[in-house]
N, C-alpha and C positions, 0 to 999 in steps of 0.2 A: 730678608723677611719683611722689609719695609714695603715692598711691592705687593705682598700678600696680606697686608693689613686690612682687616674688616672695616668697612666704612663707619660702623657704629663706634669702633674704637677711636678712629680718627676724629669723628664728630665730638665725642666726649672729651678727648684730649684738647680739642680746640676750645670747647666751652670752659674747661677747667683753666686753660691759659687765660681766658678773658676774666674769669672770676678771681684768680689768685695771683696773677702777674708773676709766675714762677721763673726761677733761673733755668730749671730743667723739668721735663716730664718724661718718665720712663714707662713703658709697658713692662710690667713685672711678670705677668702670666696671662694666659688665655686658655680656655678649655672649649673643646668642640665635641659634639655628639658623633655618633657613628656615621651620620650623613655629612659630616664636615661642617655643620652649622655651629656658629658661635653660641655657647651657652652661658659663659661668664668670663670676666676678665678683671684684672687688678692693675691700677696705675699708681705711680709714685710721683709726687710733686716735691720739688725742693724750693722752698720759699725764703724770703728775707728773715733775718733774725727778729725784726720788729713784728712779724706776723705770729699770732698765737696758732701754733701748728694744730693743736687739738680742735680749736674752734674752726679753723679753716677746713679741716677734714670733715667736720659736721656740715659746714656750709656747702662744700662740694657735694656731699651725699644728699643733702636736702634740696639743692637747687638744680641738679642735673638729672634729667629724665632719660632713662634708657630702658628698652623693652627686654633686655637681658640683665641679670644681676652684674653689677660692677662695684668694685670697692676701691678705696683710695687710702694711700699711706702718705702722710705729709711730714717732711723733715724740715727743720730750720737749717740754713746753709752751714752754720757753725757745727751743729750736731752731725750733719751729713759729712762735712770735711773731716771731723774727728773719727767717724766710723768707717769711711771708705778704704782706709788702709788696714783695718782689722779684718783679717780673713775669716774671722768667726762671726762677723756681724751681717745682718740682713742687708744693710746698705752696701757692703762690699759685694755681696752676691748680685744685687740690683745693678750696681755700677759696672760689673764685669759681664753679667749675663742678660741684663734687661735691654730692651730696644729703646734707644733715645728717640722720642717723638717730638720734643720741643727743646730748644736751647742747643748749647754746644758742650763738648767735653772739655 
């Protein structure tokens, strides 16, 4: 799937990495229209515990321009690590089904 990534997703992930210095960024989801054109996507960033996750989410939304709707989810690393083993959590689903765009597993 990495080879098929839309350049808009790649650019937004790169900008997010510059703004929040994350440990990881995942592509959570992407939607395309019947022509195969990207119409929206969601990214998840895992940031340091010293970072206010809610404030960082707002910062990313306010400072990254994209001509298709994009959304961000931001987790602090401790919260992320607490959730990725719980198969009922959204973090678990992202860790197992998302596409890692930045960082290592």
